[in-house]
C-alpha positions in Angstrom: 54.0 75.1 95.8 54.8 78.8 96.3 54.9 80.8 99.6 54.3 84.5 100.1 54.7 86.7 103.2 51.5 88.7 103.8 52.1 91.7 106.0 49.0 93.2 107.6 50.5 95.9 109.8 51.9 96.2 113.3 50.3 96.6 116.7 51.5 97.2 120.2 51.5 95.1 123.4 53.1 95.5 126.8 56.7 94.4 126.7 56.6 92.8 130.1 53.5 90.7 129.2 55.3 89.6 126.0 58.4 88.4 127.8 56.9 87.1 131.1 59.5 86.7 133.9 62.4 88.0 131.8 63.6 91.4 133.2 63.0 94.5 131.2 66.8 95.3 131.4 67.2 92.2 129.1 64.2 92.2 126.8 64.3 95.9 126.2 67.5 95.3 124.2 65.6 92.9 122.0 62.5 95.0 121.3 62.8 98.5 122.8 59.7 99.8 124.5 58.1 103.2 124.2 57.3 105.5 127.1 54.3 103.4 127.9 56.2 100.2 128.1 54.6 99.1 124.8 56.5 97.3 122.0 55.6 97.1 118.3 54.9 93.6 116.9 54.2 92.4 113.4 50.9 90.9 112.2 52.6 88.7 109.6 50.6 86.0 107.8 51.6 83.4 105.3 50.0 82.6 101.9 50.5 79.2 100.3 49.8 78.7 96.6 49.4 75.0 96.1 47.9 73.8 92.8 44.3 75.2 92.7 44.4 76.0 96.5 45.3 79.4 97.9 45.7 79.0 101.6 46.0 81.9 104.0 47.4 81.2 107.4 46.0 83.7 109.9 44.5 87.0 109.0 45.9 89.7 111.3 43.8 92.0 113.5 41.6 93.5 110.9 40.2 97.0 111.0 36.6 96.7 112.0 37.0 97.4 115.8 36.1 100.7 117.3 38.4 103.6 118.2 38.6 102.5 121.9 39.9 99.1 120.9 42.7 100.6 118.8 43.7 102.9 121.6 44.7 99.8 123.5 46.5 98.0 120.6 47.7 100.8 118.3 47.3 99.3 114.9 49.9 101.1 112.7 52.0 100.9 109.6 51.3 101.1 105.9 50.7 97.4 105.3 47.3 95.9 104.9 46.1 92.4 104.0 44.6 93.6 100.7 47.8 95.5 99.7 49.9 92.5 100.5 47.7 90.1 98.5 47.7 92.6 95.6 51.5 92.7 95.6 51.4 89.1 94.4 48.5 89.5 92.0 45.8 88.1 94.4 42.5 89.2 95.8 40.7 88.1 98.9 38.1 86.3 96.7 40.9 84.1 95.4 41.5 82.6 98.8 40.2 79.0 99.0 41.2 78.2 102.6 41.8 80.3 105.7 43.7 78.4 108.3 43.5 79.9 111.8 46.3 78.9 114.1 44.0 80.0 117.0 41.2 82.5 117.6 42.9 85.3 119.5 41.9 88.6 117.9 45.4 89.4 116.5 45.3 86.1 114.6 41.7 86.0 113.3 40.3 89.5 113.4 40.9 90.0 109.7 38.6 87.0 109.0 35.5 89.1 109.5 34.6 92.5 108.0 31.8 94.9 108.9 29.3 95.9 106.2 26.8 98.3 107.6 25.3 96.5 110.6 26.4 93.1 109.4 29.5 91.1 110.2 30.5 88.9 107.3 33.4 86.7 106.3 36.2 88.7 104.6 36.9 85.7 102.3 33.5 84.8 100.8 34.7 81.7 98.8 37.0 80.2 101.5 36.8 77.4 103.9 37.8 78.4 107.4 39.8 75.8 109.4 39.9 75.5 113.2 39.6 72.5 115.4 36.8 71.5 117.7 38.7 71.6 121.0 40.1 75.1 120.4 36.7 76.3 119.0 35.0 75.1 122.2 37.6 77.0 124.4 37.2 80.1 122.3 33.4 80.2 122.4 33.2 79.3 126.1 36.3 81.2 127.2 37.7 81.4 130.7 38.0 84.8 132.4 41.7 85.2 131.6 41.3 84.7 127.8 37.9 86.3 127.4 39.4 89.6 126.2 41.3 87.8 123.5 38.4 85.7 122.1 36.1 88.3 120.7 32.7 87.0 119.7 32.5 89.3 116.6 35.6 87.6 115.2 34.4 84.1 115.8 30.6 83.6 115.7 30.2 84.9 112.1 32.5 82.3 110.8 30.3 79.5 112.0 27.1 81.3 111.0 28.4 81.6 107.5 28.5 77.8 107.1 32.2 78.1 105.9 33.7 76.6 109.1 35.4 73.1 109.1 37.3 71.4 111.9 40.7 69.8 111.1 40.2 67.4 113.9 37.5 66.8 116.5 37.5 66.0 120.2 38.0 62.2 120.6 35.4 60.7 122.8 35.7 57.5 124.9 33.4 55.7 127.3 34.9 57.8 130.1 33.9 61.1 128.3 36.2 63.5 126.6 39.7 62.4 126.1 42.3 64.9 125.0 45.4 64.0 123.1 47.6 67.1 122.9 50.7 67.6 120.8 49.6 65.4 117.9 50.6 66.0 114.3 47.8 66.0 111.8 47.7 66.1 108.0 46.2 69.2 106.4 47.2 68.5 102.8 50.0 67.1 100.8 53.1 68.9 102.0 51.4 70.5 105.0 51.2 69.0 108.4 49.9 70.6 111.6 51.4 70.4 115.1 49.0 70.8 118.0 50.3 72.6 121.1 48.4 73.8 124.1 50.7 76.0 126.4 49.7 79.3 124.9 46.1 78.4 124.4 44.1 75.1 124.0 45.0 73.3 120.8 46.8 76.0 118.9 47.8 74.7 115.4 51.3 75.2 113.9 51.6 74.5 110.1 54.7 72.5 109.1 55.3 73.0 105.4 57.7 71.2 103.0 59.0 73.8 100.6 62.1 73.6 98.3 63.5 70.6 100.3 63.2 72.7 103.5 60.8 72.4 106.5 59.2 75.7 107.4 57.2 76.0 110.6 54.7 78.9 111.1 55.4 79.6 114.7 52.2 81.6 115.7 52.5 82.2 119.5 54.7 79.2 120.5 57.7 81.3 119.6 56.3 84.6 118.4 59.6 86.3 117.6 63.3 85.4 117.4 63.7 87.0 120.8 61.5 84.3 122.2 63.7 81.4 121.2 65.4 80.9 124.6 63.3 78.4 126.5 62.6 80.6 129.6 61.3 83.5 127.4 57.6 82.7 127.7 54.8 85.2 127.4 52.7 86.1 130.4 49.7 85.6 128.0 50.3 81.9 128.0 47.6 79.9 129.8 50.0 77.1 130.8 53.6 78.5 130.8 55.0 75.2 132.1 53.5 73.4 129.2 54.9 76.0 126.8 58.4 75.4 128.3 58.1 71.7 127.6 56.7 72.3 124.1 59.5 74.7 123.2 62.1 72.3 124.5 60.8 69.4 122.4 60.2 71.5 119.3 63.6 73.3 119.3 65.5 70.1 119.6 63.5 68.6 116.7 64.1 71.8 114.8 67.8 71.6 115.3 67.9 67.9 114.2 65.7 68.6 111.2 67.3 71.9 110.2 63.9 73.6 110.3 63.2 77.2 109.3 61.1 79.2 111.7 58.7 81.8 110.3 57.7 84.4 112.8 54.3 85.9 113.0 55.0 88.7 115.4 58.7 89.6 115.1 58.7 93.2 113.9 62.1 92.9 112.2 63.0 89.3 111.6 60.9 87.2 109.3 62.7 83.8 109.3 65.6 82.1 110.9 67.3 78.7 111.2 68.9 77.5 114.5 72.2 76.6 116.0 73.3 75.0 119.2 75.4 77.3 121.4 76.9 77.1 124.9 73.8 79.1 126.0 71.4 76.8 124.4 69.6 76.8 121.1 69.6 80.2 119.4 69.0 81.8 116.0 71.7 81.3 113.4 70.9 83.0 110.2 68.1 85.7 109.8 66.5 86.0 106.4 63.3 86.7 104.5 61.1 84.0 103.1 61.7 85.2 99.6 65.4 84.4 100.0 64.9 80.7 100.5 
């Protein structure tokens, strides 16, 4: 197995929304805001080369949206998905699997491209992986998440026939029964942790690599600055659940000496953890290629 960092650019989000109840006087030292209170965040994906499979975890924001959209989110930087793939000798047609941690636009927007009036999968030979419970919440969104679940990013995946669910909603005689925070097998060497504080049934890949355990953090811990347990995004649907999920995960990560891979940290790619008198914090900061 080989792992590659795939950088697809940067975008901006409101700093207060990203750090929730944490005061600006604190979080502004972590990721300084511009004059509009906006901070830059990475759109960092992960490519897994495993035998004859080439698995891309998340796809960034993409570039198909209109000008108005990008005046809200300020896609910037020189990196693109295609440039990052080419750096390692790959093309999007080489991708066999696209694993979507969840279907918010900054995680799945690059899955679909616009050709004329048509919206088509950007990875024509790939299987797209989601799960039934999250798919249901994304295609029938509540009012709060509606702006993050964009139909043009989601519907064309199913219409292409390339969609598969890693797990389905269990059904009992009483109706739907939901079992959150399970761990599922995706493939040899890759397991998936289901968490639901940020959004329903977000999936975090857990990868065995060079005798290490690497966890793709998605939006459970989007940056190294979000490691402290109270640092929870205002975007989270169930912040109290996120607190519990972070507590359990971070303690397991300390015990297992996990490496955290950050999707949104604009500077820090990976870290391991240490126990301090202030709680669990980042220990060493490094790049994936240095493992």
